[in-house]
C-alpha positions as CSV (number, residue, x, y, z in Angstrom):
1,M,0.0,0.0,0.0
2,E,2.8,2.4,0.8
3,N,4.4,1.9,-2.6
4,D,1.1,2.7,-4.3
5,Q,0.9,6.0,-2.3
6,K,4.5,6.8,-3.3
7,L,3.7,6.1,-6.9
8,R,0.7,8.4,-6.8
9,I,2.7,11.2,-5.3
10,L,5.5,10.8,-7.9
11,Y,2.8,10.8,-10.6
12,K,1.3,14.0,-9.3
13,L,4.8,15.6,-9.2
14,L,5.4,14.5,-12.8
15,D,2.0,15.9,-13.8
16,H,2.7,19.3,-12.2
17,N,6.3,19.7,-13.3
18,A,5.6,18.5,-16.9
19,G,2.8,21.1,-16.9
20,R,5.3,23.8,-16.0
21,Y,7.6,22.8,-18.9
22,L,4.7,22.7,-21.3
23,S,3.5,26.1,-20.2
24,A,7.1,27.5,-20.6
25,E,7.4,26.0,-24.1
26,M,4.1,27.6,-25.2
27,Q,5.1,31.1,-24.3
28,P,7.7,31.6,-27.0
29,K,5.0,31.6,-29.6
30,K,5.3,35.4,-29.1
31,Y,8.8,35.3,-30.7
32,P,7.9,35.6,-34.4
33,P,7.8,39.4,-34.3
34,W,11.3,39.3,-32.9
35,V,12.5,37.7,-36.2
36,G,11.5,40.9,-38.0
37,W,13.3,43.0,-35.5
38,A,16.6,41.1,-35.9
39,G,18.9,43.2,-38.1
40,F,21.1,40.3,-39.2
41,A,20.1,37.4,-41.3
42,S,22.2,35.1,-39.0
43,V,20.1,36.2,-36.0
44,Q,16.9,35.7,-37.9
45,R,18.0,32.2,-38.9
46,S,18.9,31.4,-35.3
47,L,15.5,32.7,-34.0
48,L,13.6,30.7,-36.7
49,S,15.7,27.6,-35.8
50,Y,14.9,28.0,-32.1
51,L,11.2,28.4,-32.8
52,N,11.3,25.2,-34.8
53,I,13.0,23.4,-32.0
54,V,10.5,24.7,-29.5
55,Q,7.6,23.7,-31.7
56,Q,9.0,20.2,-32.0
57,H,9.5,20.0,-28.2
58,L,6.0,21.3,-27.7
59,Q,4.6,18.5,-29.9
60,K,6.5,15.9,-28.0
61,L,5.3,17.2,-24.6
62,T,1.7,17.3,-25.8
63,A,2.0,13.7,-27.1
64,F,3.5,12.7,-23.7
65,F,0.6,14.3,-21.9
66,E,-1.9,12.5,-24.1
67,R,-0.1,9.2,-23.8
68,E,0.2,9.4,-20.0
69,S,-3.2,10.9,-19.5
70,L,-1.8,13.9,-17.7
71,C,-3.6,17.1,-17.2
72,A,-1.5,20.2,-17.9
73,P,-2.3,22.9,-15.5
74,A,-2.5,26.4,-16.9
75,L,0.6,27.8,-15.4
76,I,2.5,30.8,-16.5
77,S,6.3,30.6,-16.3
78,S,7.4,33.8,-14.6
79,A,10.9,33.3,-15.9
80,M,9.7,33.0,-19.5
81,R,7.3,35.9,-19.0
82,A,10.1,38.1,-17.7
83,I,12.4,37.3,-20.7
84,I,9.6,37.9,-23.2
85,T,8.6,41.2,-21.5
86,C,12.2,42.4,-21.4
87,T,12.8,41.5,-25.0
88,D,9.5,43.2,-26.1
89,E,10.7,46.4,-24.5
90,K,14.1,46.4,-26.2
91,P,13.0,47.7,-29.7
92,D,11.4,50.6,-27.9
93,D,14.8,51.4,-26.3
94,C,16.7,51.4,-29.6
């Protein structure tokens, strides 16, 4: 019985933490305008490559959630939000 309880706790932790990762991966969808702001083609290619990697990872996380019947909580990653907000403000400063 104790093992079952430990497994349930671990499963809940997995559910919660995976939800945080999923939420953080969804936030960079705001990046596409940044590609236009980039003045160098190499920076634009890097951003587009990163967006592609994030999109692939998001698809894998979504498939994992479906396969494991996990419920992704609607969490907002404060770290990702801060990075996005800071970057959004940069063009105004230039």
